[in-house]
C-alpha positions, 0 to 999 in steps of 0.5 A, a space after each residue: 113450776 112442776 118438775 114432772 108432767 101432770 100424768 104418766 102417758 100411756 107407755 104400755 108398748 114402750 119397753 123400759 128403760 127409756 127416755 121420754 122427751 117433751 117438745 113443748 117444754 124444750 121450746 119453753 126452755 129455748 125461749 127462756 134462753 133467748 130471753 136471758 141472752 137478749 138476742 139469739 145471735 148471742 147464743 152458741 148452745 152446746 148440743 152434747 146435752 141432747 144430740 138430737 137433730 130435732 132440738 137443733 131445728 127448734 133452736 134454728 126456728 128461734 133464731 139461733 144459728 151458731 152451736 157448740 159440740 164435743 165430738 165429730 158425730 155432733 159436728 156432722 149432725 150440725 153440718 147436716 142441719 146446715 147451721 151457720 157456724 159450729 165450734 168443736 169444744 175439744 181440741 182434736 188429737 191423733 186422726 181427729 185432726 185430719 178428720 175434722 179438717 176433711 169434714 169442714 171442707 165437705 160442708 163449705 156452707 157451715 163455718 167450722 171452728 175448733 178450740 186449741 191450746 197446744 202449739 203442736 196441734 195448731 201446726 198440725 191443723 194448719 198443715 191439714 188445712 193446706 192438704 185439703 185446700 181449706 181454712 179452719 176457724 180457731 178459738 184459743 182455749 183459756 184456763 180460768 180455773 177448771 184445770 181441765 184444758 186450756 192455757 193459763 192467762 198470761 204470757 203463754 196465752 199471748 205467745 200462743 195467740 201470736 202463733 195462731 196469727 202466724 198460721 196461713 190457713 187458720 182464722 183466729 176467731 177469739 177466746 174460749 173461756 169455760 168455767 164449768 167448775 163453778 156451780 155454787 147453789 147460791 147465785 151471789 156466790 156463783 156470780 162472785 166466782 164467775 166474775 173473778 174467773 172472767 176478770 183473768 180473761 179480761 186482763 188477757 183481752 186488754 193485753 191483746 188489744 194493747 198489742 194491736 190484735 183485733 178484739 176477739 170473740 169471747 165464748 164464755 161459760 156453760 149453763 150455771 154461769 149463763 145468766 151471769 155472762 149474759 150481762 156482759 157486752 160482746 160475749 157469746 154464751 154456750 149453755 147446754 143443760 138448759 135445753 133439757 134440765 136435770 135433777 142437779 140443775 133443779 137443786 143447784 140452779 133454782 134461780 134459773 127458769 128452766 123446766 125438766 123436759 126429759 124423763 126416764 121411764 123405768 119399771 119395777 123388776 123385783 121386790 127382793 125383800 121387805 122394804 126393797 124394790 129393784 128397778 131396770 135402771 142400771 148403769 147402762 140406763 142412767 149416768 152413774 158418775 155422781 153420788 146418789 141420788 142419780 135419779 129422782 122418781 115421781 112418787 118415791 122422792 124419799 127412796 134411799 138407793 142402796 145398790 146400783 149395777 149394770 142393769 139394776 137400781 135397788 132402793 129402800 122404800 116406805 110404801 113397799 107393800 103397795 108397789 107391784 112388779 111391773 109398776 111404771 115410774 118416771 124419773 129425772 136423772 141427776 145428770 142429763 148429758 151423759 144419760 142421753 148418750 146411753 140411748 139410741 132414740 127417745 120417745 116423744 110425748 105430746 099432751 098425754 100420748 107418746 106420738 113417735 120417736 127421735 133418733 139420737 143422731 149424734 150418739 155414736 162417735 165417727 
């Protein structure tokens, strides 16, 4: 499938840098997600990738009712959209404990849940629920190798699970098993590592079952492991990048059937010396936490990026003489999720025309 659209739309009136969104490609990606899952009820997509109410609505239209989020602003967007359920996938700390519980009490029609791994936070959440006369769902966060959050499978996880069951205002709903550290290019190698990591969670589940606990709901994986977990019974999956896709996904996850649906609009702002051009695509316009190439530009796929600062991206190019200051290029960012967070709105492209804008409703933090 083509990475880029067939032609650059008329962007004469669109200042750069900017994001162009293609709804038809998003709808196609959503349908591919449903096809892989087999049932939209098995999906709990992460909205951190796009942060757009319009994309949430597309997913609801496809039968998806549960979502995952990372910030209070994203939770608020989902609650405003009246989704059936949401899972905040970062354990709240400090004032966020009270703010999350207060928000959940304001939206009784949406079932709020949150991941936890710390006993003190569990007690704080229970107390906040007491104060607001409400209840909150919880998923125990399990560390299966990413070593970022979660409890290691074993006795500590069992002990934490028991604590959750003792909390009168918390409803334990299951386990959160995230394996975002597994991103092998090879599907066979990725599958082997994902299965090995998940086996640790399965051991824990068997142990909890032997102790008389009801079988937990399992929310597993992210985009790289999504099709692998789709083959398991009783697992909810939470891909996010699959909605918009990006350059890293094109390279690493070539086995997956998703299309690039978000593009960066950039212009040449200078030609500082022979063979070098500068684009208005600095750190403030494209996620910069990864090595170059941080973007792939249509027509300049072989560009060598030699400088990147707040407002500027400098590249060595082979066709320097034919490039003019003001020329327009479309780019695919290496990592779409943090790139989207840099923009307060996106430009919607239908056919070959920009037809409107969508506000990046959950960009800001509450």
